[in-house]
C-alpha positions in Angstrom: 15.9 -5.9 25.4 12.2 -6.0 26.1 11.4 -9.0 23.9 9.4 -7.2 21.3 9.8 -7.9 17.6 10.8 -4.8 15.6 10.4 -4.9 11.9 12.1 -2.6 9.4 8.9 -1.0 8.0 10.7 0.4 4.9 12.0 -3.0 4.0 8.9 -5.0 4.9 6.2 -2.9 3.2 7.8 -2.2 -0.2 5.1 -4.2 -2.1 7.6 -6.3 -4.0 6.7 -10.0 -4.2 9.4 -12.4 -2.9 8.5 -15.1 -5.5 8.2 -13.2 -8.8 9.9 -9.8 -7.8 6.9 -7.8 -9.3 5.5 -4.7 -7.6 1.9 -5.3 -6.5 -0.5 -3.8 -4.0 -1.6 -7.2 -2.9 1.8 -8.0 -1.4 1.1 -5.7 1.6 -2.3 -7.2 2.1 -1.0 -10.8 2.0 1.8 -9.9 4.4 -0.7 -8.6 6.9 -3.3 -11.4 6.4 -1.1 -14.5 5.8 2.4 -13.4 6.9 3.5 -14.2 3.3 5.2 -11.5 1.2 3.8 -12.7 -2.1 1.3 -11.3 -4.6 -2.1 -12.8 -5.3 -0.9 -14.5 -8.4 1.9 -16.3 -6.6 -0.5 -17.1 -3.7 -3.0 -18.7 -6.1 -0.3 -20.7 -7.8 1.0 -21.9 -4.3 -2.6 -23.0 -3.5 -3.0 -25.0 -6.7 0.6 -26.3 -6.9 1.9 -26.5 -3.3 5.2 -28.2 -4.2 
Protein backbone atom coordinates (compact mmCIF):
# COMPACT_ATOMS: atom_id res chain seq x y z
CA UNK A 1 0.00 0.00 0.00
CA UNK A 2 1.23 3.47 -0.80
CA UNK A 3 -0.98 5.28 1.73
CA UNK A 4 -3.12 7.08 -0.84
CA UNK A 5 -6.86 7.28 -0.40
CA UNK A 6 -8.77 5.80 -3.32
CA UNK A 7 -12.44 6.73 -3.77
CA UNK A 8 -14.97 4.78 -5.77
CA UNK A 9 -15.79 7.55 -8.26
CA UNK A 10 -19.00 5.90 -9.49
CA UNK A 11 -20.35 5.66 -5.93
CA UNK A 12 -19.13 9.04 -4.69
CA UNK A 13 -20.25 11.25 -7.58
CA UNK A 14 -23.79 10.02 -8.20
CA UNK A 15 -25.39 13.39 -7.18
CA UNK A 16 -27.81 11.80 -4.68
CA UNK A 17 -28.14 13.63 -1.37
CA UNK A 18 -27.42 11.50 1.72
CA UNK A 19 -30.02 13.38 3.77
CA UNK A 20 -33.10 13.61 1.52
CA UNK A 21 -32.13 11.02 -1.15
CA UNK A 22 -32.96 13.44 -3.99
CA UNK A 23 -30.93 13.82 -7.17
CA UNK A 24 -29.35 17.29 -7.34
CA UNK A 25 -26.37 18.80 -9.17
CA UNK A 26 -25.34 20.70 -6.02
CA UNK A 27 -24.44 17.41 -4.27
CA UNK A 28 -21.25 17.07 -6.33
CA UNK A 29 -20.34 20.72 -5.72
CA UNK A 30 -20.86 20.39 -1.95
CA UNK A 31 -18.85 17.17 -1.86
CA UNK A 32 -15.90 18.94 -3.46
CA UNK A 33 -16.21 22.22 -1.50
CA UNK A 34 -17.31 21.02 1.96
CA UNK A 35 -16.74 17.24 1.96
CA UNK A 36 -20.46 16.77 2.59
CA UNK A 37 -22.59 14.75 0.20
CA UNK A 38 -25.73 16.84 0.65
CA UNK A 39 -27.77 19.16 -1.58
CA UNK A 40 -28.01 22.92 -1.08
CA UNK A 41 -31.43 22.64 0.56
CA UNK A 42 -30.14 20.22 3.20
CA UNK A 43 -26.97 22.29 3.63
CA UNK A 44 -29.05 25.39 4.33
CA UNK A 45 -31.27 23.56 6.80
CA UNK A 46 -28.17 22.24 8.62
CA UNK A 47 -26.84 25.80 8.86
CA UNK A 48 -30.10 27.16 10.29
CA UNK A 49 -30.91 24.13 12.49
CA UNK A 50 -27.57 22.49 13.35
CA UNK A 51 -29.03 19.89 15.74
